N, C-alpha and C positions, 0 to 999 in steps of 0.2 A: 303214640308210636304205631308204626306199621312194620311188622316183621323185624322188630328190633331197631328200626330207624326213626329218628325224630322227624316229624312232619311239621313244617312251618307254614302256617296259613298266611295269605296275603294280608297286609295291614288293612284294617277298616278305614274308610274315609272319615275324616274329621266332620263332626256335625257343625254345619255353618250357622243354621238358624237356631240360636239358643232361646229365642222367644217361644219356641214350640212347647217348652216344658212348663207345666203348671207350677204355681208357687208351692213350696213344701208345706205339708199339713203338720204344722208344729203342735197342733192341739192333740195329736195322737201320741206325743212323747211326754210321759209324766216325769219330766226332768227339769230341774231348775238349774240353769247354768249361771256361773258367777263370772263377772268381768274381771279379768286379770291380765297381767302383762303377757305378751305372746311367748310361745315356745316354752323354755324350761325355767322361767322366772316366776315363781308362785306368789307374786305380790298382788293382792286383791285391790282393785281400783274402785269398785263400787258394789253395792248389793241391789242395784236397780235390776228390773227384769231385763235379761240380756239374751241375745242370740247373735249368730253370725249370718252373713249374707254374701253370696258370691255373684258379682255382677259381670265378670269376664273370666276368660280362661287363657292360660298360656303367657309366654313372654318371648319377644323377638331377639333377646340378647343371648350371649353364649358364654356366660361365666363357667369356668371349667368344673366347678363343684356342683352345679345345679342340673337336675334331671328334668326339669320342667320343659325346656325346649325340645328334648327328645320325645317327651310324651305328647307335646302339642305340635310337633314338626316345625318348631321355631316360629310359630304363628301366634298372633294375639287375636282372640275372638271375643266379641262382647254382646251382651244383651242390649236392646235399645233402651234409651233413657225412659221411655214411656213404660216399658215392661218393668224396669227396676223401680220406678216410682209407684207402680201399682202394688208391688210387694211391700215397699216401705210404708205405703198408706195402710195396708192390711196390718202390718206389724204395729204401727202407731195405734190403730183402732183396737188391737188386742192387748194394749197396755205395755208394750215393750218400750223401754226408755233408754236403753243402751244397745248399740249395734256395732259390730266390727265387720268391716268388709274384708273378706279373706282373699281378694284378688291378688294374684302374684304381682301385678303391677297396675294399680288403679290410676296412677297419675300420667297415663300415656297419651290421652286424647283431650286436648284443651277444651274443645267445643262440647264434648260429651260431659266432662266434669261440670262445666258451667250450667248445662241444661239440667242435669240431675240436681245440682245445688239450688238453682232457681226454683225447681219444682218443689223441693223440700221447704223452701222459704214461702213460696206462694200458697202451699197447702197448710202451712203453719204446723208442720209435724213436730212433735214435742220431744223427740229423743235426741241424745247426743251420740256421736259416732266417731270411729277411727278407721284408719287404713294404712297401707304401706306402699312404698314405691322407691324409685331411684332418685338420687340427688340431682341428676342431670335432666330430669323430666321437664317437659313444657308445663306440666301440672303445677310446678312451683309458682308459676304466674297466677294460678287460680286460688292461691291460699286465702286472699281476702274474702272471696265469695264462699269458700269452703268453711272458713271460720264463722261467717254469717249464717251458714246453713247448719251449724251445730257441731262441726268437726272439732274435737278437743284432744285427739290423740293421733300422732303420726309417727311411723317407724321407717327408718332409712337403713338400707344395706350399706354401711360404711366400709366394713371389712378390715381396713388397715389405714394407718396414717402414712405409710411409706409408698411412694409411687412405684418403686420396683416390685413391691408385693402386689399392688393392684394390677400391674401389668402382667405379672405371673399368673394371676387369677383371671386374666382377660376381662377385667371389670369394666374397662373403657370409661373410667372416670378419674378425676384428680382430687387431691386433698382440698384444693381451693374450691371446687364445686361442692364438696361436703360442707365446708365452712359456710359457704353462701346459703345452701339449702337450710341448714340448721338455724342460721342466724335469721333468715327470712321467716321461718316457721315461728320462732319465738317473737319476732317483731310483729307478726300478724296476729299474735294472741293465742296460738295453739298451746293448750294447757300442758300437755306432756309430749315431749319428743324423745323417742327411743332410738338407740343406735345398735345395730347388729355388727359385731366384729368377729373375726376368726383369727386364731393363732395356730402355729404349727404348719405353716405353708412351706412347700419345698423351697429351699434356698433362703428362707427367712433366717436372720441372725438374731442373737440375743438382743442386740441394740434395736433391731427392727421391732421386736415384740414390745420392749419397754417404751420405744418411741410411740407405738400405737396407743398405749395407756396415757402417755403425756399429751398426745394429740387429743384424745378423748377428754382429758382434763381441761383443755383449752376451749373445747366446744361447749355450747350452751345446752347440751343434752341433759335431760332430766333423769333418764335411766339408760342402762346399757347392758349388754351381755357379750362376753368373750368366750366363744366355743372353739374347741379344737377342730381343725379342718378334717373332714371325712371324705372318703371316696365311696360313691354310691354307683351301683350299676346303671348304665345309661348316660353317664356323664362323660365329658371329654377327659376328665382326670382318670376315671376308671379305664378308659381305652388307652390312655398313656401308660398306665401301670401294666395293662395287658401286654402292650408292645415292649415294655421294658422287662417283662418277665417277672414282675413282682406279684401279679395276680393271675391266676388261672381262670379264664372266663368260664369254662365248662364246670370246673370243680367248685368255684366260688360264686356261682351265679346268684345264690340266695343270701349272700353275706354283704356286709359293708365294713369298712376299715377306717380307723383313725390313721391319718398319714404319718403321724409321729410314731406309730407302732410298726410300720412296715417299710417306710421310705428312708433309705440311708442319706438322702439329701436333705432330710428334715431333722431338726433338733429332736433328740430322744424325748419320750413322753415325760419321764421324771423331771427333766430340765424344763420342758414347756410348762408343766404344772407349777414348778417352783417360781418360774418367771411370772406366770399368771397371778399367783398369790402375791408376789412382790408388787406387780403392777396394780392389782386391786387396792393394796395398801396405800400405794402412792396416789391413786385416783381418789380414794375415799378421803385421804388427808387433805388433798387439794380442794375437794368439794367443801369440806367442813371449814377450811381456812379461808377460802376465797368467796364462797357463797353460803354462808351459814344460815341466812334467813330462808333462802330457797330450799336448802337441804332440810331444815327443820319443818317447813311447810309440807314437803314431800313425805317425810316420815310420819308427820301427824295425819296426813291423808290416808296413808297405809294403816296407821294405828286405829283409825275409825272402824275398820272392817277386819282387822286381824288381831288375834291374841298377842300379847306382848312376847310370849315365848316363841310363837311362830315368827314374829318380826325379827327377834334376835337370831333365830335359826337362819332366816333369810340373809341377814347381814353377815353372819359368820360362815355361810356356806362356801364363799369363794376361797376361804383359807383352810378348809378341812383337807386332811390328807387323802389323796386319791389312791384307789387300789388299781394297780396296773396289771394287765393281763400278761401272762408268761408266754402265751402262744399267739403270734401275730395273726394266724389264720382263724382264730376264734376270739375276736375282740369282745371286750366287755359290753354288755347290753345297756342301752340307755345313752343319752346324749350328754356330753360333758363339755 
């Protein structure tokens, strides 16, 4: 501040050459990371020596709930395949056997994917790895070489089974593309395919929410997560709420909000949570009924690395009663 006024500096230019940075010195961190499902699903996948790697930054898409485009000016920047392979070689030599690529969108460049995967194959790197991306990506065509290179986990941003909800989120994808991507991933031998979903979107109905669970039940997903849609600063959704007078940009700059807590065009939180619990029950029942062998194998794989009590807590967590905040301007902490 200068004399009581806020001074806003000019934005820094984005760093173009990501190869200029050295590989992280992981030997200085006395931490053993555990491979688990992404975000808030505490299901342990393995006890192999595990770490994460970021090979690119940013995303060129403009989903209304995502702040990544605003942070990266809507651009996608990547490290060269040679630079990435140098780090992967180092991790292999240090004994890492499980790696997760934290790129916001790894599947965006067909040639780059193939070069990295061929390099992993040619170098005979011994780890398995996973990544995430969009269902409409050209990278879907590279699934065979990805699997050959050791990719055994893939996460897709599905969000909803209703086209009108996808359009409201500006997702620019269709349920048919979701079905194709998940089907291809399983056909090419990807061990676990995860689906990210959101519920509590503006103008979403009860039928839309339950329809998304039925849609998930039809897909060949191995795991899934349904989170309530949130508004974060820097997203198009945040700006929409500022324009509509729901959020005060100056007062609320340090906060985030669950849409179902503040938006009158969204189903109320209590109802969203009841529908989500009902949907999970439907989804679990369909999985056990229609895919009992695959479900048993998945639970057995979790059980190898988790206590029985922890596994039961994980399975029961979607049905526990949620504590709702009384004040929309002070939402509960944590992602649900």
